[in-house]
C-alpha positions as CSV (number, residue, x, y, z in Angstrom):
1,X,66.4,100.1,75.9
2,X,62.8,99.1,75.1
3,X,60.8,101.3,72.9
4,X,57.9,103.1,74.6
5,X,55.2,102.6,72.0
6,X,52.6,104.5,73.9
7,X,54.9,107.6,74.1
8,X,55.7,107.2,70.4
9,X,52.0,107.2,69.6
10,X,51.4,110.3,71.7
11,X,54.2,112.1,70.0
12,X,53.0,111.1,66.5
13,X,49.4,112.2,67.4
14,X,50.7,115.6,68.6
15,X,52.8,116.1,65.5
16,X,49.9,115.1,63.2
17,X,47.8,117.8,64.9
18,X,50.2,120.5,63.9
19,X,48.9,122.5,60.9
20,X,51.6,123.4,58.4
21,X,52.1,126.2,55.8
22,X,53.1,124.8,52.4
23,X,55.7,127.4,51.4
24,X,55.8,126.9,47.6
25,X,53.0,125.9,45.2
26,X,52.3,126.6,41.5
27,X,48.9,124.9,41.5
28,X,46.2,125.9,39.0
29,X,43.1,127.4,40.6
30,X,40.6,124.8,41.6
31,X,38.2,126.0,38.8
32,X,41.0,125.5,36.2
33,X,41.8,122.1,37.6
34,X,38.1,121.1,37.4
35,X,37.9,122.2,33.8
36,X,40.9,120.3,32.4
37,X,41.3,116.9,30.9
38,X,42.9,114.6,33.5
39,X,44.4,111.2,33.4
40,X,47.4,109.7,35.2
41,X,49.8,111.5,32.8
42,X,49.1,114.7,34.7
43,X,51.2,113.2,37.5
44,X,54.2,113.7,35.2
45,X,53.7,117.3,34.3
46,X,56.6,118.4,36.6
47,X,59.6,116.9,38.4
48,X,58.7,113.2,37.9
49,X,58.9,113.7,34.1
50,X,62.6,114.6,34.5
51,X,63.3,111.4,36.4
52,X,61.5,109.4,33.7
53,X,63.5,111.0,31.0
54,X,66.7,110.4,32.9
55,X,65.6,106.7,33.1
56,X,65.5,106.6,29.3
57,X,62.0,107.8,28.2
58,X,62.3,109.8,25.0
59,X,61.2,113.4,25.5
60,X,58.6,113.1,22.7
61,X,57.0,110.1,24.4
62,X,57.0,112.0,27.6
63,X,55.2,114.9,26.0
64,X,52.5,112.5,24.7
65,X,52.2,110.9,28.2
66,X,51.6,114.4,29.6
67,X,49.4,116.0,27.1
68,X,47.9,113.7,24.5
69,X,44.2,113.6,25.1
70,X,43.6,111.0,22.4
71,X,45.8,108.3,23.9
72,X,44.2,105.9,26.4
73,X,45.8,105.5,29.8
74,X,46.8,101.9,28.8
75,X,48.7,103.2,25.7
76,X,50.4,105.9,27.8
77,X,51.4,103.2,30.3
78,X,53.0,101.1,27.5
79,X,55.1,104.1,26.5
80,X,56.5,104.6,30.0
81,X,56.5,101.1,31.4
82,X,60.1,100.2,30.4
83,X,61.4,103.2,32.3
84,X,59.1,103.3,35.3
85,X,61.0,100.4,37.0
86,X,64.1,102.5,36.9
87,X,62.6,105.6,38.5
88,X,59.8,104.4,40.8
89,X,62.2,104.3,43.8
90,X,63.5,107.9,43.3
91,X,62.2,110.5,45.7
92,X,59.6,111.8,43.1
93,X,58.6,108.2,42.1
94,X,57.9,107.3,45.7
95,X,55.9,110.5,46.2
96,X,53.7,109.5,43.3
97,X,53.2,106.1,44.8
98,X,52.2,107.6,48.2
99,X,49.8,110.0,46.5
100,X,48.2,107.3,44.4
101,X,47.7,105.1,47.5
102,X,46.6,107.8,49.9
103,X,44.4,110.0,47.6
104,X,43.0,107.4,45.2
105,X,43.1,104.2,47.1
106,X,45.2,102.2,44.6
107,X,48.3,100.2,45.0
108,X,50.8,102.3,43.1
109,X,51.3,102.7,39.4
110,X,51.1,99.7,37.1
111,X,49.3,98.3,34.1
112,X,46.4,97.2,36.3
113,X,46.0,100.6,38.0
114,X,46.4,103.3,35.3
115,X,42.8,103.0,34.0
116,X,41.0,103.1,37.4
117,X,43.6,105.8,38.6
118,X,42.7,108.0,35.6
119,X,39.0,107.5,36.3
120,X,39.4,108.4,39.9
121,X,41.6,111.4,39.1
122,X,38.9,112.7,36.6
123,X,36.2,112.2,39.3
124,X,38.2,114.3,41.7
125,X,37.9,117.4,39.5
126,X,35.4,119.1,41.8
127,X,35.3,122.0,44.2
128,X,36.6,121.0,47.6
129,X,39.2,118.5,46.4
130,X,42.2,120.8,47.1
131,X,40.9,121.3,50.7
132,X,40.5,117.5,51.0
133,X,44.2,117.0,50.0
134,X,45.4,119.8,52.2
135,X,43.6,118.5,55.2
136,X,45.0,115.0,54.6
137,X,48.5,116.4,54.5
138,X,48.0,118.7,57.5
139,X,48.3,121.8,55.4
140,X,46.5,125.0,56.6
141,X,47.3,127.2,53.6
142,X,49.9,127.3,50.9
143,X,52.0,130.2,49.6
144,X,50.9,130.4,46.0
145,X,53.4,131.4,43.3
146,X,50.9,131.9,40.5
147,X,52.8,131.5,37.2
148,X,51.2,131.2,33.8
149,X,52.7,128.2,32.0
150,X,52.0,129.6,28.5
151,X,53.5,133.0,28.6
152,X,55.3,135.8,30.6
153,X,53.6,135.5,34.1
154,X,50.6,137.7,33.6
155,X,48.9,136.1,36.6
156,X,51.6,136.6,39.1
157,X,49.4,138.8,41.3
158,X,45.9,137.7,40.4
159,X,43.2,138.6,42.8
160,X,41.1,135.6,41.8
161,X,42.1,132.8,44.2
162,X,40.6,131.0,47.2
163,X,42.0,132.6,50.3
164,X,41.0,129.6,52.4
165,X,43.7,127.7,50.4
166,X,46.3,130.2,49.3
167,X,48.3,133.2,50.3
168,X,50.0,134.9,47.4
169,X,53.7,135.5,47.7
170,X,56.7,135.6,45.4
171,X,60.3,136.7,45.9
172,X,62.9,136.4,43.2
173,X,65.9,138.2,41.7
174,X,65.7,139.3,38.1
175,X,67.9,141.5,35.9
176,X,66.6,145.0,35.0
177,X,63.7,144.0,32.6
178,X,62.1,147.4,32.2
179,X,61.0,148.0,28.6
180,X,61.4,144.4,27.7
181,X,58.7,141.9,26.5
182,X,58.9,140.3,30.0
183,X,58.2,143.6,31.7
184,X,55.3,144.3,29.4
185,X,53.8,140.9,30.3
186,X,53.8,141.6,34.0
187,X,50.8,143.1,35.7
188,X,51.0,146.8,36.6
189,X,51.0,145.9,40.2
190,X,54.3,144.0,40.0
191,X,57.3,145.8,41.4
192,X,60.1,147.3,39.3
193,X,63.6,146.1,40.1
194,X,64.8,147.2,43.5
195,X,68.0,147.0,45.5
196,X,68.0,143.9,47.7
197,X,69.7,143.4,51.1
198,X,73.4,142.9,50.7
199,X,73.8,145.2,47.6
200,X,72.1,142.7,45.2
201,X,69.9,144.2,42.4
202,X,66.7,142.6,41.3
203,X,63.0,142.5,41.5
204,X,61.4,141.9,44.9
205,X,57.8,141.0,45.8
206,X,57.0,140.8,49.4
207,X,54.5,138.4,50.9
208,X,51.0,139.8,50.3
209,X,48.6,138.7,53.0
210,X,44.9,138.4,52.5
211,X,43.3,141.9,52.6
212,X,46.6,143.7,52.5
213,X,46.8,146.7,50.2
214,X,49.9,147.5,48.0
215,X,50.3,150.8,49.8
216,X,50.7,149.0,53.1
217,X,54.1,147.8,51.9
218,X,55.4,151.2,50.7
219,X,58.7,152.4,52.1
220,X,60.0,149.0,53.1
221,X,62.6,148.9,50.3
222,X,63.9,152.0,48.5
223,X,64.1,151.8,44.7
224,X,67.6,151.0,43.4
225,X,69.3,153.4,41.0
226,X,69.8,151.1,38.1
């Protein structure tokens, strides 16, 4: 049966017009992103770093690729180059290649691209870049699971975020942490452990929509007797 290219084009156009909700993000605020040092090593802060280590990159070298501000992009590339060939065709590796091409206009990650890529990433540290990326991906808003990377999640329910980009929401199960250092690190607005459906015990945060008050959610789940 011959392919109907016109029909395929119509279907693709219709699908591309559908705006999505990204259901899980730990992005920094755009203000934080704009204030940070950026080079291509930032692409390996999460997920892709695990593939590179699995390919043989020593963890200490991985840490330098991620965080060393004194190293040039070329020196970072020389650390990771022997292992990139083994990971570039993994799912995370291919995602990076797509992002480098679609967002920064360069043909993948290589010795020739790491310098201009780092320059273009640094130039993107500006207000509006998140929206540009979301629009290119067809994302209307993202559910934002705000976690602090340097300590016990004090920003889990921060009110300081761009509501045109994010909706805050987080649901997880935890043991009873009342009285522990973790509990003291949580903001006062975070819930205490509650009984979850099915008899499970843990902490539950429901999706908080823009403009919703904490009291709007009262009574939905009764506290567990822990």
